[in-house]
BAFI-3210 file (N, C-alpha, C; in Angstrom, 3 decimals, decimal comma, padded with zeros to 6 digits):
// residues 283
n [1|2|3|4|5|6|7|8|9|10|11|12|13|14|15|16|17|18|19|20|21|22|23|24|25|26|27|28|29|30|31|32|33|34|35|36|37|38|39|40|41|42|43|44|45|46|47|48|49|50|51|52|53|54|55|56|57|58|59|60|61|62|63|64|65|66|67|68|69|70|71|72|73|74|75|76|77|78|79|80|81|82|83|84|85|86|87|88|89|90|91|92|93|94|95|96|97|98|99|100|101|102|103|104|105|106|107|108|109|110|111|112|113|114|115|116|117|118|119|120|121|122|123|124|125|126|127|128|129|130|131|132|133|134|135|136|137|138|139|140|141|142|143|144|145|146|147|148|149|150|151|152|153|154|155|156|157|158|159|160|161|162|163|164|165|166|167|168|169|170|171|172|173|174|175|176|177|178|179|180|181|182|183|184|185|186|187|188|189|190|191|192|193|194|195|196|197|198|199|200|201|202|203|204|205|206|207|208|209|210|211|212|213|214|215|216|217|218|219|220|221|222|223|224|225|226|227|228|229|230|231|232|233|234|235|236|237|238|239|240|241|242|243|244|245|246|247|248|249|250|251|252|253|254|255|256|257|258|259|260|261|262|263|264|265|266|267|268|269|270|271|272|273|274|275|276|277|278|279|280|281|282|283]
n.u [055,344|057,727|059,939|062,191|063,043|063,413|065,208|068,097|069,266|072,123|074,375|074,859|073,266|070,728|070,299|070,170|067,771|066,159|066,509|065,112|062,680|061,598|061,468|059,586|057,431|057,039|056,413|053,618|052,280|052,255|050,509|048,416|047,859|047,050|044,615|043,187|043,135|041,039|039,064|038,399|037,319|034,424|031,873|032,119|030,717|028,317|027,295|026,148|028,777|030,557|030,294|030,956|033,683|035,347|034,508|036,036|038,533|039,040|038,771|041,107|043,602|043,300|043,593|046,357|047,350|046,509|048,822|051,046|050,832|051,414|053,591|055,077|054,368|055,515|058,048|058,424|057,627|059,693|061,900|061,664|062,305|062,285|061,649|060,976|058,402|056,870|056,994|054,847|053,025|051,691|051,312|049,722|047,273|046,606|046,459|044,046|041,957|042,033|041,255|038,638|037,939|038,224|036,067|033,694|033,902|033,600|031,183|029,416|029,988|028,362|025,894|025,424|025,213|023,118|020,921|021,353|020,469|018,142|017,013|016,993|015,467|013,216|012,966|012,851|010,858|009,034|009,147|008,965|006,056|005,248|005,963|004,250|002,012|002,242|002,103|-000,324|-002,327|-001,082|-001,771|-004,793|-004,956|-004,552|-006,882|-009,097|-007,851|-008,528|-010,899|-011,883|-010,649|-012,154|-014,780|-014,376|-013,430|-015,918|-017,201|-016,014|-016,755|-019,591|-019,387|-018,345|-020,386|-022,520|-021,606|-021,328|-024,294|-025,245|-023,726|-024,957|-027,763|-027,312|-026,828|-028,824|-030,653|-029,535|-030,203|-032,686|-033,654|-032,744|-034,287|-036,809|-036,148|-036,287|-038,572|-040,408|-039,390|-040,034|-042,929|-043,042|-042,444|-044,399|-046,578|-045,974|-046,337|-049,547|-050,068|-049,126|-050,779|-053,643|-053,335|-052,894|-055,629|-057,183|-056,298|-056,807|-059,721|-060,143|-059,523|-061,632|-063,491|-063,434|-064,529|-064,802|-063,269|-063,501|-062,014|-063,124|-064,102|-062,440|-061,092|-061,484|-059,781|-057,258|-057,189|-057,883|-059,286|-062,098|-062,230|-060,505|-059,661|-060,620|-059,267|-060,440|-059,325|-058,979|-058,791|-057,653|-058,165|-056,851|-058,403|-061,221|-060,715|-061,697|-064,068|-063,500|-063,232|-061,956|-058,619|-057,445|-054,777|-053,780|-054,535|-052,892|-050,293|-050,083|-049,999|-047,853|-045,634|-047,104|-047,768|-045,204|-044,932|-046,986|-046,448|-044,385|-045,623|-047,251|-049,302|-052,718|-055,095|-058,069|-058,694|-061,034|-062,848|-063,659|-063,008|-060,416|-059,493|-056,127|-053,425|-053,008|-051,862|-050,659|-050,566]
n.v [-005,963|-004,806|-002,272|-002,870|-004,923|-004,266|-004,115|-002,845|-001,211|-001,514|000,700|-000,898|-003,044|-001,466|-000,653|-002,828|-003,556|-001,585|-002,263|-004,786|-004,549|-002,792|-004,579|-006,487|-004,691|-003,693|-005,953|-006,704|-004,172|-004,317|-006,677|-005,381|-003,491|-004,730|-006,001|-003,278|-002,619|-004,584|-003,839|-001,144|-002,165|-002,720|-001,525|-001,798|-004,272|-006,644|-008,719|-011,822|-013,922|-011,945|-010,823|-012,970|-013,877|-011,354|-011,449|-013,714|-013,593|-011,179|-012,294|-014,224|-012,674|-011,161|-012,931|-013,325|-011,217|-010,989|-013,098|-011,902|-009,858|-010,776|-011,570|-009,796|-008,370|-010,307|-010,166|-007,873|-008,011|-009,765|-008,582|-006,199|-003,878|-000,169|001,220|-000,916|-001,834|000,705|000,654|-001,501|-001,047|001,064|-000,514|-002,299|-000,787|000,256|-002,143|-003,180|-001,032|-002,116|-004,381|-003,710|-002,061|-004,499|-006,203|-004,711|-003,932|-007,127|-007,547|-005,482|-006,839|-009,229|-008,129|-006,980|-009,380|-010,643|-008,774|-009,029|-011,703|-011,767|-009,914|-011,319|-013,385|-012,495|-011,657|-014,089|-015,425|-013,430|-014,124|-016,986|-016,907|-014,975|-016,986|-018,961|-017,513|-016,953|-019,687|-020,534|-018,420|-019,169|-022,048|-021,638|-020,084|-022,190|-023,568|-022,149|-021,886|-024,667|-025,125|-023,164|-024,835|-027,068|-026,071|-025,396|-027,633|-028,683|-026,995|-027,454|-029,769|-029,910|-027,846|-030,234|-032,087|-030,334|-029,810|-031,985|-032,562|-030,693|-031,221|-033,813|-033,380|-031,383|-033,435|-035,196|-033,141|-032,777|-035,497|-035,219|-033,754|-034,710|-036,925|-035,442|-034,127|-036,401|-037,512|-035,578|-035,333|-038,162|-037,744|-036,181|-037,535|-039,324|-037,714|-036,596|-038,281|-038,472|-036,006|-035,488|-037,267|-036,016|-033,750|-034,970|-036,198|-033,961|-032,574|-034,591|-034,302|-031,852|-032,278|-033,850|-032,104|-031,120|-030,512|-033,600|-034,306|-035,802|-037,669|-037,677|-035,609|-033,647|-034,568|-033,866|-031,147|-031,951|-034,002|-036,823|-039,887|-041,529|-043,998|-044,924|-046,127|-043,862|-042,357|-041,702|-039,118|-037,304|-034,531|-030,683|-028,949|-026,630|-024,952|-025,174|-023,878|-021,575|-021,786|-023,239|-023,901|-021,568|-021,806|-022,364|-020,774|-022,448|-025,032|-024,906|-024,759|-027,455|-029,056|-029,146|-030,906|-033,280|-033,407|-034,293|-036,428|-038,163|-037,667|-039,629|-041,875|-044,502|-043,193|-043,603|-044,377|-044,300|-046,537|-046,600|-048,532|-047,912|-046,495|-044,377|-041,508|-040,201|-038,599|-038,507|-035,998|-034,437|-031,293]
n.w [081,379|083,460|084,405|085,031|083,699|080,902|077,942|077,074|073,892|071,987|070,022|067,699|067,919|067,668|065,193|064,203|064,779|063,928|060,861|061,107|061,847|060,074|057,794|058,471|059,291|056,522|055,144|056,427|055,803|053,035|052,362|053,335|051,370|049,493|050,612|050,506|047,935|047,182|048,572|047,325|044,711|045,365|044,861|041,970|041,654|040,354|039,723|041,403|041,480|041,626|044,010|045,786|044,553|045,178|048,089|049,044|048,139|050,090|052,509|052,235|052,201|053,974|056,446|055,347|056,214|059,105|060,012|059,135|060,761|063,090|063,452|062,907|065,595|067,600|067,233|067,982|070,725|071,631|071,359|072,937|074,171|075,202|072,934|071,241|072,606|071,826|069,362|069,025|070,489|068,780|066,408|067,278|067,758|064,931|064,049|064,942|064,046|061,440|061,580|062,156|059,742|057,809|059,030|058,560|055,761|055,103|056,007|054,402|052,081|052,383|052,886|050,484|048,512|049,577|049,625|046,379|045,739|047,061|045,267|043,091|043,145|043,530|040,867|039,601|040,571|039,359|036,942|036,742|037,363|035,261|033,047|033,699|032,832|030,397|029,354|029,873|028,546|025,985|025,986|025,932|023,537|021,892|022,099|021,158|018,287|017,716|017,778|015,615|013,715|013,707|013,026|010,518|009,134|009,032|007,699|005,137|004,447|004,546|001,888|000,154|000,062|-000,915|-003,428|-004,793|-004,501|-006,273|-008,583|-009,014|-009,575|-011,566|-013,624|-013,843|-014,839|-017,291|-018,545|-018,202|-020,274|-022,296|-022,644|-022,935|-025,169|-026,931|-026,322|-027,843|-030,644|-031,359|-031,222|-033,230|-035,591|-035,473|-036,096|-038,402|-040,963|-040,432|-040,742|-043,686|-044,763|-044,408|-045,583|-048,364|-048,819|-048,755|-050,914|-052,867|-052,375|-053,405|-056,377|-056,724|-056,999|-059,497|-063,204|-065,259|-068,517|-071,601|-074,058|-076,565|-076,677|-077,362|-079,687|-082,382|-082,506|-081,969|-083,991|-083,801|-084,830|-085,399|-085,182|-083,656|-079,792|-076,964|-074,391|-071,449|-069,351|-066,362|-065,645|-065,927|-068,744|-070,838|-072,500|-071,040|-068,452|-067,512|-066,130|-063,937|-060,030|-057,796|-056,409|-053,393|-051,245|-049,431|-050,241|-052,515|-051,604|-050,215|-052,260|-053,340|-051,834|-052,389|-055,073|-055,972|-054,502|-055,865|-058,583|-058,574|-058,641|-060,562|-063,706|-063,538|-066,062|-067,823|-070,284|-073,328|-075,023|-077,779|-080,747|-081,711|-083,717|-084,846|-083,450|-080,166|-078,723|-075,969|-074,503]
ca.u [056,472|058,558|061,070|063,873|063,412|063,490|066,267|068,704|069,749|073,365|074,163|074,803|071,631|069,530|070,281|069,798|066,043|065,103|066,393|064,328|061,328|061,120|061,275|058,226|056,349|056,662|055,486|052,288|051,949|051,755|049,036|047,569|047,431|046,263|043,254|042,815|042,579|040,135|038,091|037,787|036,583|033,227|031,008|031,562|030,413|026,961|026,538|026,750|030,077|031,531|030,654|031,722|035,073|035,788|034,829|037,010|040,340|039,470|039,542|042,923|044,444|043,154|044,267|048,047|048,032|047,185|049,887|052,440|051,021|051,615|055,068|055,903|053,883|055,963|059,549|058,686|057,770|060,827|063,027|061,526|062,889|061,400|061,358|060,194|057,077|056,249|056,480|054,047|051,864|051,163|051,127|048,147|046,148|046,437|045,883|042,613|041,435|042,514|040,191|037,049|037,679|037,757|034,875|032,886|033,834|032,996|029,418|028,942|029,761|027,372|024,674|025,105|025,243|021,651|020,322|020,841|019,776|016,368|016,577|017,107|014,383|011,851|012,990|012,737|009,289|008,223|009,707|008,293|004,567|005,172|006,004|003,338|000,905|002,159|001,769|-001,957|-002,427|-000,853|-003,121|-006,160|-004,934|-004,724|-008,545|-009,510|-007,771|-009,030|-012,333|-011,681|-010,195|-013,411|-015,469|-013,730|-013,941|-017,454|-017,738|-015,424|-017,669|-020,818|-019,056|-018,159|-021,594|-023,417|-020,660|-021,714|-025,549|-025,284|-023,298|-026,251|-028,711|-026,731|-026,573|-030,199|-031,144|-029,103|-030,694|-034,458|-033,884|-032,610|-035,775|-037,602|-036,288|-036,410|-040,053|-040,798|-038,987|-041,049|-044,208|-043,108|-042,160|-045,428|-047,597|-045,664|-047,717|-050,854|-050,258|-049,307|-052,292|-054,785|-053,116|-053,350|-057,105|-057,782|-056,132|-057,852|-061,303|-060,385|-059,490|-062,431|-064,686|-062,915|-065,051|-063,963|-063,531|-063,081|-060,725|-063,843|-064,628|-061,619|-060,339|-061,301|-059,393|-056,270|-056,806|-057,994|-060,338|-063,591|-062,083|-059,451|-059,992|-060,679|-058,925|-061,024|-058,601|-059,987|-057,637|-058,495|-057,360|-056,642|-060,005|-062,418|-060,372|-062,518|-065,163|-063,150|-063,568|-060,882|-057,550|-056,905|-053,334|-053,774|-054,143|-051,431|-049,093|-050,165|-050,134|-046,402|-045,170|-048,159|-047,546|-044,123|-045,528|-047,759|-045,257|-043,466|-046,282|-047,539|-050,516|-053,603|-055,988|-059,126|-058,938|-062,104|-062,712|-063,743|-061,703|-060,139|-058,476|-055,218|-052,291|-052,974|-050,636|-050,717|-049,596]
ca.v [-005,818|-004,092|-000,984|-003,584|-005,922|-003,723|-004,191|-001,195|-001,432|-000,837|000,977|-002,051|-003,568|-000,635|-000,629|-004,118|-003,991|-001,231|-002,925|-006,121|-004,019|-002,671|-005,356|-007,357|-003,761|-003,801|-007,274|-006,457|-002,780|-004,651|-007,714|-004,641|-002,602|-005,981|-005,591|-001,985|-002,630|-005,330|-002,747|-000,243|-002,850|-003,338|-001,086|-002,043|-005,606|-006,631|-010,262|-012,481|-014,184|-010,667|-010,176|-014,364|-013,570|-010,284|-012,111|-015,019|-012,670|-010,561|-013,275|-014,827|-011,540|-010,867|-014,027|-013,471|-009,744|-011,372|-013,592|-011,025|-008,829|-011,528|-012,218|-008,210|-008,102|-011,630|-009,773|-006,723|-008,733|-010,377|-007,727|-005,846|-002,417|000,903|001,381|-001,918|-001,539|001,925|000,530|-002,533|-000,113|001,599|-001,697|-002,699|-000,013|000,044|-003,669|-003,112|-000,261|-002,715|-005,461|-002,984|-002,324|-005,798|-006,637|-003,556|-004,588|-008,138|-007,329|-005,152|-007,697|-010,314|-007,419|-006,729|-010,591|-010,806|-008,147|-009,394|-012,777|-011,191|-009,594|-012,431|-014,065|-011,712|-011,528|-015,418|-015,358|-012,795|-014,792|-018,086|-016,138|-014,696|-018,143|-019,747|-017,016|-017,068|-020,950|-020,395|-017,648|-020,154|-023,131|-021,032|-019,561|-023,383|-024,105|-021,191|-022,362|-025,783|-024,776|-022,736|-025,613|-028,042|-025,335|-025,249|-029,063|-029,140|-026,245|-028,183|-031,149|-028,908|-028,042|-031,379|-032,328|-029,145|-029,693|-033,529|-032,822|-029,882|-032,034|-034,905|-032,395|-031,074|-034,504|-035,320|-031,933|-033,469|-036,762|-035,034|-032,798|-035,440|-037,418|-034,560|-034,048|-037,604|-037,678|-034,698|-035,960|-039,104|-037,216|-035,358|-038,394|-039,967|-036,767|-036,262|-039,309|-037,946|-034,696|-035,498|-037,901|-035,410|-033,058|-035,718|-036,101|-032,260|-032,298|-035,334|-033,804|-030,774|-032,798|-034,768|-031,304|-030,574|-031,515|-034,593|-034,547|-037,333|-037,321|-037,324|-033,949|-032,505|-035,291|-032,956|-030,487|-032,982|-035,088|-037,955|-040,528|-042,166|-045,737|-045,143|-045,948|-042,926|-041,900|-040,903|-038,128|-036,729|-033,817|-029,694|-028,485|-024,857|-024,264|-025,090|-023,062|-020,385|-022,409|-024,288|-023,136|-021,193|-022,753|-021,641|-021,033|-023,690|-026,345|-025,010|-025,006|-028,926|-029,593|-029,532|-032,135|-034,235|-033,486|-034,990|-038,021|-038,795|-038,435|-041,114|-043,410|-044,413|-042,732|-044,569|-043,911|-045,333|-046,582|-047,076|-049,641|-047,025|-046,299|-042,839|-040,954|-039,540|-039,314|-037,821|-034,943|-033,450|-030,239]
ca.w [081,709|084,633|083,658|085,293|082,652|079,597|077,469|076,261|072,535|071,758|068,487|066,628|068,497|067,578|063,724|063,420|065,086|063,074|060,332|061,039|062,282|058,880|057,064|058,971|058,959|055,140|055,157|056,941|054,836|051,561|052,257|053,796|050,571|048,353|051,011|050,345|046,363|046,984|049,363|046,601|043,972|046,056|044,152|040,845|041,876|039,911|040,041|042,771|041,623|041,728|045,230|046,100|044,423|046,529|049,782|048,874|048,178|050,874|053,294|052,084|052,397|055,896|057,003|055,573|057,001|060,740|060,239|059,186|061,810|064,355|063,251|063,678|066,634|068,063|067,206|068,818|072,162|071,823|071,647|074,663|074,655|074,804|071,162|070,491|073,243|071,617|068,021|069,016|070,761|067,427|065,667|067,603|067,507|063,728|063,452|065,433|062,969|060,029|061,921|062,001|058,150|057,294|059,646|057,690|054,258|055,031|056,350|053,371|050,618|052,660|052,530|049,118|048,191|050,343|048,597|045,201|045,789|047,132|043,837|041,403|043,640|042,851|039,227|038,893|040,673|038,440|035,217|036,397|036,723|033,632|032,112|033,531|032,761|029,197|028,771|030,011|027,347|024,824|025,996|025,723|022,331|021,411|022,205|020,127|016,993|017,524|017,440|014,241|012,650|013,759|012,232|008,946|008,466|008,750|006,502|004,199|004,374|003,662|001,024|-000,716|-000,301|-001,795|-004,915|-005,142|-004,782|-007,577|-009,492|-009,489|-009,961|-013,305|-014,399|-013,693|-015,703|-018,574|-018,724|-018,257|-021,127|-023,368|-022,545|-023,148|-026,862|-027,540|-027,010|-028,905|-031,875|-031,558|-031,278|-034,562|-036,397|-035,623|-036,601|-039,863|-041,711|-040,585|-041,685|-044,870|-045,092|-044,108|-046,744|-049,583|-048,596|-049,089|-052,519|-053,680|-052,585|-054,400|-057,488|-057,467|-057,654|-061,002|-063,953|-065,871|-070,042|-072,450|-075,480|-077,737|-076,888|-078,182|-080,747|-083,526|-082,287|-082,119|-084,929|-083,549|-085,585|-084,936|-084,911|-082,306|-078,251|-076,398|-073,156|-070,584|-068,562|-065,540|-065,468|-066,457|-069,901|-070,819|-073,134|-070,037|-067,006|-067,101|-065,245|-062,733|-059,203|-057,421|-055,662|-052,360|-051,182|-048,666|-051,538|-053,388|-050,477|-049,770|-053,720|-053,883|-051,684|-052,660|-056,543|-055,762|-054,226|-057,214|-059,855|-058,354|-058,589|-062,320|-063,878|-064,229|-067,277|-068,232|-071,968|-073,677|-076,066|-078,518|-081,526|-082,059|-084,845|-084,919|-082,700|-079,133|-078,232|-074,712|-074,462]
c.u [057,062|059,833|062,253|064,114|063,369|065,254|066,858|069,514|071,132|073,240|073,970|073,164|070,155|069,292|069,497|068,084|065,488|065,352|065,164|062,723|060,474|060,626|059,789|057,236|056,065|056,028|054,074|051,774|051,508|050,665|048,244|046,700|046,813|044,899|042,452|042,059|041,547|038,699|037,509|036,874|034,663|032,070|030,796|031,241|029,100|026,706|027,142|028,232|030,954|031,857|031,487|033,383|035,845|035,799|035,847|038,592|040,418|039,768|040,720|043,787|044,401|043,736|046,031|048,249|048,064|048,627|051,212|052,198|051,582|053,218|055,633|056,110|055,145|057,874|059,421|058,465|058,986|061,997|063,224|062,221|061,789|060,910|060,455|058,399|056,224|055,702|054,984|052,742|050,726|050,709|049,842|047,108|045,658|045,821|044,231|041,776|041,453|041,485|038,943|036,890|037,407|036,382|033,833|032,615|033,140|031,413|028,708|029,061|028,566|025,872|024,431|024,596|023,454|020,842|020,142|020,438|018,303|015,958|016,381|016,040|013,193|011,718|012,193|011,166|008,772|008,365|008,863|006,690|004,419|005,218|004,807|001,743|000,932|001,908|000,390|-002,325|-002,485|-001,761|-004,437|-006,309|-005,156|-006,237|-009,202|-009,114|-008,300|-010,337|-012,838|-011,328|-011,317|-014,513|-015,346|-013,789|-015,072|-017,824|-017,320|-016,321|-018,545|-020,553|-018,727|-019,716|-022,537|-022,559|-021,488|-023,424|-025,707|-024,645|-024,660|-027,364|-028,572|-026,766|-027,949|-030,901|-030,912|-029,932|-032,090|-034,428|-033,734|-033,789|-036,508|-037,769|-036,272|-037,946|-040,874|-040,331|-039,522|-042,362|-044,371|-043,081|-043,723|-046,643|-047,230|-046,575|-048,750|-051,080|-050,159|-050,537|-053,369|-054,767|-053,269|-055,140|-057,644|-057,381|-057,060|-059,565|-061,253|-060,271|-060,740|-063,849|-064,091|-063,896|-064,061|-064,414|-063,018|-062,660|-061,776|-064,186|-063,489|-060,510|-060,424|-060,096|-057,549|-055,931|-057,250|-059,306|-061,142|-062,940|-060,888|-059,869|-059,714|-059,850|-059,638|-059,920|-059,128|-058,800|-058,101|-057,598|-057,701|-058,078|-061,268|-061,678|-060,937|-063,748|-064,963|-062,895|-062,183|-060,019|-057,117|-055,417|-052,862|-053,671|-053,142|-050,475|-048,877|-049,932|-048,555|-045,703|-046,143|-047,942|-045,919|-044,390|-046,163|-046,922|-044,359|-044,318|-047,016|-049,091|-051,478|-054,559|-057,160|-059,239|-059,971|-061,818|-063,164|-063,250|-061,667|-059,175|-057,302|-054,460|-053,110|-051,843|-051,466|-049,755|-048,807]
c.v [-005,039|-003,424|-002,189|-004,169|-005,645|-004,014|-002,647|-001,809|-000,516|-000,278|000,028|-002,840|-002,633|-000,740|-001,937|-004,114|-002,859|-001,631|-004,265|-005,524|-003,618|-003,737|-006,092|-006,148|-003,829|-004,971|-007,115|-005,530|-003,832|-005,643|-006,416|-003,740|-003,458|-005,735|-004,157|-002,113|-003,361|-004,767|-002,138|-001,081|-003,115|-002,509|-001,265|-003,786|-005,810|-008,191|-010,750|-013,265|-013,431|-010,639|-011,852|-014,050|-012,457|-011,007|-013,014|-014,308|-011,997|-011,447|-013,946|-013,851|-010,937|-011,595|-013,652|-011,891|-010,225|-012,073|-012,792|-009,990|-009,358|-011,768|-010,753|-008,169|-009,224|-010,922|-009,145|-007,141|-008,750|-009,276|-006,788|-004,730|-001,482|001,015|000,522|-001,982|-000,246|001,564|-000,602|-001,782|000,274|000,687|-002,289|-002,125|000,319|-001,264|-003,893|-002,243|-001,302|-003,709|-005,054|-002,994|-003,314|-006,146|-005,896|-004,048|-005,914|-007,953|-007,018|-006,024|-008,945|-009,668|-007,448|-008,438|-010,911|-010,160|-008,879|-010,775|-012,482|-010,870|-010,524|-013,355|-013,933|-011,819|-013,222|-015,715|-014,682|-013,593|-016,080|-017,284|-015,736|-015,968|-018,976|-018,863|-016,905|-018,589|-020,901|-019,660|-018,511|-021,106|-022,423|-020,702|-020,795|-023,954|-023,428|-022,127|-023,807|-025,785|-024,355|-023,861|-026,845|-027,310|-025,371|-026,459|-029,165|-028,440|-027,116|-028,997|-030,583|-028,448|-028,867|-031,605|-031,731|-029,374|-030,792|-033,355|-031,774|-030,817|-033,374|-034,293|-031,945|-032,653|-035,109|-034,224|-032,432|-034,516|-036,301|-034,449|-033,689|-036,682|-036,578|-034,440|-035,088|-038,134|-037,077|-035,063|-037,208|-039,050|-036,681|-036,585|-039,389|-038,997|-036,430|-037,138|-038,535|-036,658|-034,722|-036,447|-036,821|-034,384|-033,614|-035,594|-034,954|-032,165|-033,089|-034,704|-032,550|-031,113|-033,155|-033,396|-030,903|-031,559|-032,315|-034,371|-035,802|-037,071|-037,159|-036,085|-033,207|-033,257|-034,722|-032,154|-030,738|-034,044|-036,521|-038,439|-041,479|-044,056|-045,913|-044,877|-044,487|-043,368|-041,226|-040,148|-037,402|-035,809|-032,204|-029,419|-026,956|-024,440|-024,344|-024,549|-022,324|-020,979|-022,810|-023,226|-023,129|-021,978|-021,833|-021,968|-022,148|-024,891|-026,180|-025,456|-026,666|-029,671|-030,102|-030,750|-033,471|-034,578|-034,520|-036,458|-038,775|-038,771|-039,036|-042,156|-043,646|-044,086|-043,504|-043,883|-044,910|-045,345|-047,242|-048,101|-049,111|-046,951|-044,700|-042,741|-040,353|-039,796|-038,124|-036,886|-033,858|-032,586|-029,742]
c.w [082,449|083,417|084,082|084,356|081,486|079,297|076,678|074,905|072,748|070,235|067,178|066,956|067,396|065,963|063,315|063,603|064,224|061,772|059,951|061,164|061,049|057,562|057,165|058,795|057,483|054,538|055,132|056,062|053,319|051,629|052,639|052,398|049,440|049,024|050,217|048,698|046,175|047,338|048,006|045,155|044,046|045,380|042,851|040,770|041,144|039,945|041,002|042,887|041,636|043,243|046,088|045,914|045,247|048,026|049,697|048,880|049,779|052,364|053,448|052,406|053,626|056,348|056,592|056,313|058,534|060,753|060,139|060,051|063,264|064,263|063,783|064,650|067,791|068,341|068,032|070,440|072,778|072,007|072,976|075,252|074,883|073,818|070,908|070,985|072,097|070,201|068,315|069,490|069,643|066,525|065,811|067,528|065,790|063,220|064,135|064,317|061,663|060,296|061,637|060,666|057,664|057,597|058,313|056,326|054,040|055,205|054,878|052,342|051,206|052,818|051,283|048,297|048,567|049,293|047,121|044,968|046,025|045,794|042,393|041,867|043,188|041,305|039,088|039,205|039,960|037,008|035,459|036,392|035,881|032,715|032,266|033,354|030,865|028,345|028,778|028,806|026,137|024,884|025,611|023,969|021,421|020,858|021,096|018,932|016,863|017,162|015,924|013,438|012,574|012,969|010,759|008,246|008,387|007,431|005,180|003,721|003,510|002,225|-000,323|-000,851|-001,153|-003,257|-005,134|-005,496|-006,360|-008,970|-010,141|-010,092|-011,614|-014,326|-014,608|-014,789|-017,155|-019,047|-018,760|-019,492|-022,521|-023,394|-023,498|-024,738|-027,577|-027,888|-027,912|-030,099|-032,238|-032,036|-032,782|-035,648|-036,699|-036,208|-037,800|-041,042|-041,611|-040,835|-043,087|-045,594|-045,447|-045,415|-048,197|-049,566|-049,124|-050,477|-053,209|-053,516|-053,460|-055,938|-058,206|-058,044|-059,102|-061,831|-064,411|-067,829|-070,605|-073,315|-076,224|-077,900|-077,636|-079,288|-081,963|-083,327|-082,335|-083,068|-084,758|-084,328|-085,214|-084,451|-084,032|-080,863|-078,026|-074,956|-072,920|-069,541|-067,693|-064,986|-066,236|-067,586|-070,271|-071,603|-072,030|-068,531|-066,105|-066,264|-064,037|-061,247|-058,442|-056,354|-054,568|-052,418|-050,431|-049,239|-052,230|-052,263|-049,834|-051,171|-054,063|-053,103|-052,292|-054,588|-056,538|-055,841|-055,328|-058,324|-059,734|-058,495|-060,196|-062,186|-064,467|-065,020|-067,436|-069,666|-072,306|-075,167|-078,166|-079,581|-081,478|-082,994|-084,404|-083,570|-081,355|-078,365|-077,044|-074,674|-073,418]
res [x|x|x|x|x|x|x|x|x|x|x|x|x|x|x|x|x|x|x|x|x|x|x|x|x|x|x|x|x|x|x|x|x|x|x|x|x|x|x|x|x|x|x|x|x|x|x|x|x|x|x|x|x|x|x|x|x|x|x|x|x|x|x|x|x|x|x|x|x|x|x|x|x|x|x|x|x|x|x|x|x|x|x|x|x|x|x|x|x|x|x|x|x|x|x|x|x|x|x|x|x|x|x|x|x|x|x|x|x|x|x|x|x|x|x|x|x|x|x|x|x|x|x|x|x|x|x|x|x|x|x|x|x|x|x|x|x|x|x|x|x|x|x|x|x|x|x|x|x|x|x|x|x|x|x|x|x|x|x|x|x|x|x|x|x|x|x|x|x|x|x|x|x|x|x|x|x|x|x|x|x|x|x|x|x|x|x|x|x|x|x|x|x|x|x|x|x|x|x|x|x|x|x|x|x|x|x|x|x|x|x|x|x|x|x|x|x|x|x|x|x|x|x|x|x|x|x|x|x|x|x|x|x|x|x|x|x|x|x|x|x|x|x|x|x|x|x|x|x|x|x|x|x|x|x|x|x|x|x|x|x|x|x|x|x|x|x|x|x|x|x|x|x|x|x|x|x|x|x|x|x|x|x]
***
């Protein structure tokens, strides 16, 4: 614009310009203050959503800042005074600086997001690799555990077989012992009559070796008469014991069971037809 077309303020016009210019400038400054508050939160962002929210708020307020700045510049341009041109020039310089700051902050936000995404990708890849390694290790452990379960099952089966075999062998031993005991008892039952018969024979042979005495040899001593029959008794009597053969301990031990057997049987005696006198008293 040429100097010839410049407008000049009246006193009242100057006051109105200052008032309106101040209002528009305040609106621009307020929006920029919001942007500054957002800029200082950048270092505290840690999560990807924090950077996204910051970027969104910066863009929203920056658009508002640009709109307010354009309104302010248009007013200064329409005023077209020397004072308004000077204010417009200062505002353009400020606006350019603000644009540079916003661009730098926006770039920093984008850079931080990329760094965080790369870091999360590396962590995720490491986590995936670690998860895969964990699964492989778990699978190997399950294989080893399965082998031990199979071996334990085989050992338990062998133990059951051994216990069953031991039970059968034990029962067979009981049966065999019972059979042996029965055979021994049967043999003893068969040998006992033979032993008794053998002992009886020995005692009989011994008795046969003893001398025989008839009743008429000692009737005078007991008062028998000659008209009574006499009894021939094959047995030792006290007066004749001095000439008897000695009796062994074996014969005496055998005579005890045999004597009991003989006492249960009737005594046989030979009765002669010759008369004997007196009563026979056997002491």
